[in-house]
C-alpha positions as CSV (number, residue, x, y, z in Angstrom):
1,M,58.0,-114.6,121.5
2,E,58.9,-115.2,118.1
3,R,58.4,-112.1,115.4
4,I,55.6,-112.6,112.8
5,R,57.0,-113.5,109.5
6,R,55.9,-112.5,106.0
7,E,54.5,-115.8,105.1
8,E,52.1,-115.8,108.0
9,L,50.4,-112.7,106.7
10,L,47.2,-113.3,104.5
11,S,46.1,-111.2,101.7
12,P,43.2,-109.2,101.7
13,K,41.2,-111.6,99.9
14,D,42.1,-114.7,102.0
15,F,41.7,-113.0,105.1
16,S,38.2,-111.5,104.4
17,K,37.1,-115.3,104.0
18,I,37.9,-116.1,107.5
19,A,37.6,-112.5,109.2
20,L,34.6,-113.0,111.0
21,E,35.5,-116.0,112.7
22,E,39.2,-114.6,113.2
23,R,37.5,-111.5,115.1
24,E,35.3,-113.5,117.3
25,K,38.5,-115.6,118.4
26,I,40.5,-112.5,118.9
27,I,37.7,-110.8,120.8
28,A,37.5,-113.5,123.1
29,L,41.3,-113.7,123.7
30,K,41.4,-109.9,124.0
31,K,38.6,-110.2,126.8
32,R,40.7,-112.4,128.6
33,R,44.1,-110.4,128.2
34,R,42.5,-106.7,129.1
35,I,42.2,-105.4,132.3
36,E,40.4,-101.9,133.4
37,S,40.6,-99.2,136.1
38,R,38.3,-96.3,136.2
39,T,40.0,-94.4,133.2
40,F,42.2,-96.9,131.6
41,S,42.3,-100.5,130.2
42,Y,45.6,-102.5,129.4
43,L,45.7,-105.0,126.9
44,F,48.5,-107.6,127.4
45,E,49.8,-108.2,123.8
46,N,50.9,-111.7,122.4
47,R,51.8,-113.0,119.2
48,D,48.1,-113.8,118.1
49,T,46.7,-110.2,119.0
50,V,49.5,-108.6,117.0
51,L,49.2,-111.1,113.8
52,N,45.6,-110.2,113.8
53,Q,46.1,-106.4,113.9
54,M,48.6,-107.0,111.0
55,N,46.0,-109.0,109.0
56,E,43.1,-106.7,109.9
57,M,45.3,-103.5,108.8
58,I,45.9,-105.3,105.4
59,L,42.3,-106.0,104.9
60,I,40.8,-102.7,106.0
61,E,43.5,-100.9,103.9
62,N,43.4,-103.5,101.0
63,V,47.4,-103.6,101.1
64,Q,49.0,-105.3,98.1
65,D,52.3,-103.5,98.1
66,E,55.1,-105.4,99.3
67,K,56.8,-102.5,100.9
68,E,53.8,-101.6,102.8
69,I,53.4,-105.1,103.9
70,D,57.1,-105.0,105.3
71,H,56.1,-101.5,106.9
72,I,53.1,-103.2,108.8
73,L,55.5,-106.0,109.7
74,N,58.3,-103.9,111.4
75,T,55.7,-101.7,112.9
76,Y,53.5,-104.1,114.6
77,N,56.3,-106.6,115.5
78,D,57.5,-104.2,117.9
79,L,54.4,-104.7,120.0
80,I,55.2,-108.5,120.4
81,P,57.0,-108.9,123.9
82,G,60.6,-109.5,123.8
83,K,62.4,-111.6,126.5
84,N,61.5,-110.8,130.0
85,Q,59.1,-108.4,128.8
86,F,55.4,-107.5,128.5
87,S,54.2,-105.4,125.8
88,V,50.9,-103.4,126.9
89,S,48.5,-101.4,124.7
90,M,47.4,-98.8,127.2
91,F,43.8,-97.2,126.1
92,I,42.3,-94.2,127.5
93,E,38.8,-94.9,128.1
94,I,36.9,-91.5,128.3
95,S,33.8,-91.9,126.0
96,D,32.3,-88.4,126.4
97,E,34.4,-86.5,123.6
98,K,34.0,-83.1,125.5
99,L,35.3,-84.5,128.5
100,L,38.1,-86.3,127.0
101,L,39.1,-82.9,125.0
102,R,39.1,-81.4,128.6
103,E,41.4,-84.0,130.1
104,M,44.0,-84.4,127.4
105,P,46.3,-81.7,128.7
106,R,45.8,-83.1,132.4
107,L,46.8,-86.7,131.1
108,S,50.1,-85.5,129.7
109,G,52.7,-87.4,130.9
110,I,50.6,-90.4,132.0
111,E,52.5,-92.8,129.9
112,E,55.7,-91.9,132.0
113,N,53.9,-93.1,135.0
114,V,52.6,-96.5,134.7
115,Y,54.0,-99.3,137.0
116,L,53.4,-103.3,137.2
117,V,53.4,-103.9,141.0
118,F,53.6,-107.4,142.4
119,G,54.4,-108.1,145.9
120,D,56.6,-105.4,147.1
121,H,58.3,-105.0,143.7
122,E,57.5,-103.1,140.6
123,V,58.5,-102.5,137.1
124,R,58.1,-98.9,135.5
125,A,56.7,-99.0,131.9
126,T,58.8,-97.7,129.3
127,P,56.5,-95.8,126.6
128,E,57.0,-95.9,122.9
129,E,59.3,-93.2,121.7
130,G,58.2,-90.1,119.9
131,R,54.7,-90.4,121.2
132,S,55.3,-88.1,124.4
133,T,54.4,-84.3,123.9
134,E,53.3,-81.4,126.2
135,T,49.7,-82.4,125.4
136,L,48.7,-86.0,125.2
137,E,47.6,-86.4,121.6
138,S,46.4,-90.2,121.5
139,T,44.3,-92.1,123.5
140,L,46.5,-95.1,122.9
141,Q,49.9,-95.5,124.3
142,Y,52.3,-98.5,123.7
143,L,54.2,-99.5,126.7
144,K,56.8,-102.1,127.4
145,F,57.8,-103.7,131.0
146,D,60.9,-105.0,130.8
147,F,62.0,-107.3,133.7
148,T,65.4,-108.2,135.1
149,T,66.0,-111.7,136.0
150,E,65.4,-111.0,139.7
151,D,62.1,-109.3,138.5
152,V,60.9,-112.3,136.8
153,N,61.6,-114.6,139.7
154,N,59.8,-112.1,142.1
155,F,56.8,-111.9,139.4
156,K,56.6,-115.7,139.2
157,K,56.2,-116.1,142.8
158,S,53.7,-113.1,143.4
159,G,50.2,-114.0,144.5
160,N,48.8,-110.8,142.8
161,A,49.7,-107.9,140.6
162,F,48.5,-104.7,139.4
163,V,49.1,-102.1,136.6
164,V,49.1,-98.8,138.5
165,T,49.2,-95.1,137.4
166,R,50.9,-92.6,139.7
167,H,50.2,-89.7,137.7
168,I,49.5,-86.2,139.5
169,N,45.8,-86.1,138.3
170,Y,45.4,-89.9,137.8
171,K,46.2,-92.3,140.7
172,E,44.4,-95.7,139.6
173,S,45.2,-99.5,139.6
174,A,43.8,-102.3,138.0
175,E,44.1,-105.9,139.6
176,I,45.4,-108.7,137.1
177,P,42.8,-111.5,137.4
178,E,44.1,-114.7,138.3
179,A,43.7,-116.6,135.2
180,L,45.9,-113.5,133.1
181,L,48.3,-113.7,135.9
182,K,48.7,-117.4,135.5
183,S,49.2,-116.9,131.8
184,L,51.5,-114.1,132.0
185,K,53.8,-116.0,134.5
186,D,53.9,-119.1,132.0
187,E,54.7,-116.5,129.1
188,I,57.7,-114.4,130.9
189,N,61.0,-115.8,130.8
């Protein structure tokens, strides 16, 4: 997918005029691109979800400085899937704060143990560098699933697909619904 260019970003003033409408559209889009297991949810990012995140950040932070805007562009453009790749934001969905604090050490390394499984094939996720520590410190992890040409061909032929965690403390899976799977097959190249 093509990276987002500076001219596509709106000023806080311009985005505020359409923010409510944009939020409604992006909520609907994310709902179609998000899957859930018992403890985790996974958002398959695309150009629209990332562009919205950039514009929301600029609005919320009232960013006017061009260097800050360049930083946002560089940071968030990394979330756009590259060739033969899916980019997924993984959220830890433990809403009870006390339980979350107890579980964070047990979740350490979860980002290293996520797989996209389709047919008798699988692709292991690569987490964003610099986020992994002995104790998990963030309920949001950024993952990339990098496909070989063979993986792409097998994925396109698959009848179903799952995101699976194989962590010692968390073994879960979430099936990708048919409509999202079809979209992902169209997107991967």
